[in-house]
N, C-alpha and C positions, 0 to 999 in steps of 0.2 A: 721791692721784694718783701714779702712777709717775714717778720723776725723769726718765727718758728721754722720756716723753710730755710732761712739762712743758717740757723743753728744746726739744723738737721744736715744740710749740705756740708757745712764746715766740719762736722763730726766725721763724715766720710773722708773729706780731703785730708784732715789731720791724721786719722787713724791709718789711712793707706798711702799717705804722702803723694796725693794726686796733683797733677799740674793744673787741671782745670775741672770744671763741674759739668761739662757738656755730655759726658757719658754716664752720669750717675744713674739715670733712670734704667739703664741696662744692667747694672751691676747685680750679680748674684753670688752667693757664697761659693768660693773657690773658682769664680770666673776670671779672677785676676790672682797673680801670685801672692800679692799682699793680703788677700782675704783668705787666710788660712786660720787655723784655730787661735793662733796668737793675735793675728790681726782682728779677728772677731771679738776677742776680749778687749782689745784696745778700743774698738768701735763702741762696744757696750759701755766702757768707762767714759768715753767722750759723750755719749748720749746721756748717761746718768748724770754726769757733771753739767752738761749744757742745759738740761731740762729739770735738774734737781729732783730726780726720781730714782727709785731702785727697781730695776727690772727683775721680775720673777724668773726663776730658773726655767720654767716651761716656755716663757716668752723668749728668753734668751736662746733656747734651743730652736724654737720655731722661726726665728728671725733669720731668713735665708735670702732676702733680697731687699734692695732699696725700696721697691714698691710695697712689699709686704711689711717692711718696717713702719711705714706710715699707718697701716691698719693696726699693728701691734701697739704702737705709741698712743693711738686713740683710746686704748684701754686705760691709759694713765692721764686722760684728759689733756693730752697734747694732740691737737687737731691741726694737721699740716695739710695744706692744699698744694698738690704738685701739678 
């Protein structure tokens, strides 16, 4: 597994306390109880820490799904292949 993909997946697992990674591709904001506004900020913190970046406010607001996050992170030269 690619290191960037592992960091990305681990951010979701940590932020939302998920048991496994098998359903990550289907995740969308508020599709699970844990991905509320507080969970969203926890996820952003995990991503910023994992990739050593600072996510801009407009990107933070647009980050609404696992898949969309890959596109947003590419703006920060974090190119993840899912």
